[in-house]
C-alpha positions as CSV (number, residue, x, y, z in Angstrom):
1,X,-0.2,-0.2,0.3
2,X,2.8,2.2,0.6
3,X,4.2,2.0,-2.7
4,X,0.7,2.8,-4.2
5,X,0.3,5.8,-2.1
6,X,3.7,7.2,-3.2
7,X,3.7,6.6,-7.0
8,X,0.3,7.8,-6.7
9,X,1.6,10.9,-4.7
10,X,3.8,11.7,-7.8
11,X,1.2,10.8,-9.9
12,X,-0.9,13.4,-8.7
13,X,1.7,15.9,-8.6
14,X,2.8,15.7,-12.1
15,X,-1.1,15.8,-13.5
16,X,-1.5,19.0,-11.1
17,X,1.5,20.5,-12.3
18,X,0.8,20.2,-16.2
19,X,-3.1,22.0,-15.9
20,X,-2.1,24.6,-17.7
21,X,-3.7,27.6,-16.7
22,X,-2.5,30.8,-17.9
23,X,-2.9,29.1,-21.5
24,X,-6.8,28.1,-20.3
25,X,-7.1,31.8,-19.3
26,X,-5.6,33.4,-22.7
27,X,-7.5,31.1,-25.1
28,X,-11.3,31.5,-22.9
29,X,-10.0,35.8,-22.9
30,X,-8.0,36.2,-25.9
31,X,-8.7,32.9,-28.2
32,X,-5.0,32.8,-28.3
33,X,-2.3,31.0,-27.3
34,X,-0.3,32.7,-24.4
35,X,3.5,31.0,-25.7
36,X,2.8,33.1,-28.5
37,X,1.8,36.6,-26.5
38,X,4.0,39.0,-25.0
39,X,6.9,36.9,-23.4
40,X,6.1,33.9,-24.7
41,X,5.8,32.3,-21.3
42,X,2.8,30.4,-19.8
43,X,3.0,32.2,-16.3
44,X,1.1,34.6,-14.2
45,X,3.2,37.9,-15.3
46,X,2.4,37.4,-19.2
47,X,-1.4,37.3,-18.5
48,X,-1.5,39.9,-16.5
49,X,0.4,42.1,-19.2
50,X,-1.3,40.6,-22.0
51,X,-5.0,39.7,-20.9
52,X,-5.3,41.5,-17.7
53,X,-4.4,42.3,-13.9
54,X,-7.4,40.4,-12.3
55,X,-6.7,37.5,-14.5
56,X,-3.1,37.6,-14.3
57,X,-4.1,37.3,-10.3
58,X,-6.2,34.4,-10.7
59,X,-3.5,33.0,-12.9
60,X,-1.0,33.1,-9.9
61,X,-3.1,31.9,-6.7
62,X,-3.9,28.9,-8.9
63,X,-0.5,28.3,-9.9
64,X,0.1,28.7,-6.5
65,X,-2.3,26.5,-5.4
66,X,-1.5,23.4,-7.6
67,X,2.1,23.8,-5.7
68,X,0.4,23.5,-2.8
69,X,-1.9,20.9,-3.1
70,X,0.3,18.8,-4.3
71,X,2.4,18.7,-1.7
72,X,-0.6,18.9,0.9
73,X,-1.6,15.5,-0.9
74,X,1.4,13.4,-0.4
75,X,1.7,14.8,3.2
76,X,-2.2,13.7,4.1
77,X,-0.7,10.4,2.0
78,X,1.3,10.0,5.0
79,X,4.5,9.1,2.7
80,X,8.0,9.8,3.9
81,X,9.5,13.1,3.9
82,X,11.6,12.4,0.6
83,X,8.6,11.4,-1.4
84,X,7.0,14.4,-0.2
85,X,10.2,16.6,-1.4
86,X,10.0,14.8,-4.8
87,X,6.3,15.5,-5.4
88,X,7.0,19.1,-5.1
89,X,10.0,18.9,-7.9
90,X,7.2,16.9,-9.8
91,X,4.5,19.4,-9.4
92,X,7.2,22.0,-10.7
93,X,8.1,19.8,-13.5
94,X,4.8,19.3,-14.3
95,X,4.4,23.2,-14.9
96,X,7.3,23.3,-17.1
97,X,6.7,20.1,-19.4
98,X,3.3,20.0,-19.1
99,X,1.6,16.4,-20.7
100,X,-1.1,18.2,-22.0
101,X,0.6,20.7,-23.9
102,X,3.1,18.6,-25.5
103,X,5.9,19.3,-22.7
104,X,5.9,23.1,-23.6
105,X,5.2,24.8,-20.4
106,X,5.9,27.5,-17.9
107,X,8.9,28.7,-15.8
108,X,7.1,27.5,-12.7
109,X,8.3,30.2,-10.6
110,X,4.5,30.4,-8.7
111,X,4.3,26.9,-8.2
112,X,7.4,26.5,-6.6
113,X,5.8,29.4,-3.8
114,X,2.8,27.2,-3.4
115,X,5.5,24.1,-2.5
116,X,7.9,26.2,-0.4
117,X,5.1,27.4,1.6
118,X,3.6,24.5,2.8
119,X,7.3,23.1,4.0
120,X,7.6,26.4,5.7
121,X,4.9,28.7,6.2
122,X,6.9,31.5,7.8
123,X,8.6,32.2,4.8
124,X,5.4,33.5,2.7
125,X,5.2,36.4,5.1
126,X,8.8,37.2,4.8
127,X,9.0,36.3,1.2
128,X,5.9,38.9,0.6
129,X,7.4,41.4,2.5
130,X,10.8,41.4,0.7
131,X,8.8,41.2,-2.5
132,X,6.9,44.3,-1.3
133,X,10.2,46.5,-0.8
134,X,12.0,45.7,-4.1
135,X,8.9,46.0,-6.3
136,X,8.8,49.9,-4.7
137,X,12.7,49.9,-5.6
138,X,12.9,48.1,-9.3
139,X,9.3,48.4,-10.3
140,X,10.7,44.7,-12.0
141,X,8.0,42.4,-10.6
142,X,9.7,39.1,-12.2
143,X,13.1,40.1,-10.6
144,X,11.5,41.1,-7.0
145,X,9.6,37.7,-6.7
146,X,12.7,35.6,-8.1
147,X,14.9,37.8,-5.0
148,X,11.9,37.1,-2.8
149,X,12.0,33.5,-3.4
150,X,15.6,32.7,-2.6
151,X,14.6,34.1,1.2
152,X,13.4,30.4,1.5
153,X,16.8,29.4,1.6
154,X,17.6,31.7,4.6
155,X,14.0,30.7,6.4
156,X,15.0,26.7,6.1
157,X,18.1,27.7,7.7
158,X,17.5,30.6,10.3
159,X,13.8,29.6,11.4
160,X,13.4,25.6,11.2
161,X,17.2,25.4,11.6
162,X,17.0,22.1,9.0
163,X,19.4,21.9,6.0
164,X,17.3,19.9,4.3
165,X,14.7,22.4,3.5
166,X,18.3,24.9,2.7
167,X,19.2,22.5,0.0
168,X,16.0,21.3,-1.2
169,X,14.8,24.9,-1.9
170,X,18.1,25.8,-4.0
171,X,17.5,22.8,-5.8
172,X,13.9,23.3,-6.4
173,X,14.5,26.9,-7.4
174,X,17.0,26.0,-10.0
175,X,14.4,24.9,-12.2
176,X,12.7,28.1,-12.8
177,X,16.1,30.0,-12.8
178,X,17.8,27.6,-15.5
179,X,14.3,27.9,-17.3
180,X,14.4,31.7,-17.2
181,X,18.2,31.9,-18.3
182,X,17.5,32.9,-21.9
183,X,14.6,35.7,-21.0
184,X,17.3,37.3,-19.1
185,X,19.6,37.2,-22.0
186,X,16.7,38.5,-24.1
187,X,16.2,41.6,-21.6
188,X,19.6,42.2,-21.1
189,X,20.2,43.0,-24.8
190,X,17.2,45.0,-25.1
191,X,17.9,47.0,-21.7
192,X,21.4,47.9,-23.2
193,X,22.7,48.5,-19.7
194,X,22.3,46.2,-16.6
195,X,21.2,49.2,-14.1
196,X,18.2,50.0,-16.8
197,X,17.8,46.0,-16.5
198,X,17.6,46.3,-13.2
199,X,15.3,49.3,-12.6
200,X,12.2,49.9,-14.6
201,X,10.5,53.5,-14.7
202,X,7.1,51.9,-14.0
203,X,5.4,48.8,-13.2
204,X,4.3,48.9,-17.1
205,X,7.7,49.3,-18.6
206,X,8.6,45.7,-20.1
207,X,11.1,44.9,-22.1
């Protein structure tokens, strides 16, 4: 039975991650593929800019929820902690490589948030506070929430005092980071300077 629950938890995690929320919203609202709009990323930020604020918020909440649900289900199944960690990685990989869209998905940042918030609840208010401060300084939402995500490494160390959570956070966050490298290069080329890249004139300023 344990083996069955372990397999079931991992399969559910991948299928949850594969639900293409941004794609569905863009199709319903605009009749187009979100992966051909704006930055071509199947994520909440692209929906914010190309479809609308409230639709982007819906996608953000749903994508965070996918990560939280996958880990929550694994915990409810009472599987070993290693399996819980694996389901967290699996749900993010499901978002990045969804079976329903021929494995062409988003970066997985929002889904990472959901996973880490279940494992380290104290990280949520801390990361959110840092996100707000950075957003006021840079006016760059994606950079702000990316840097805020890094705080989970320190939360795992300083608050939960568990090296497993520190290492796990680093490994998990590598998925969106690696997938975001081409976009970083694209924005740097458009910006011309790193200063222009890191600081925007307004929230609507998008490279």
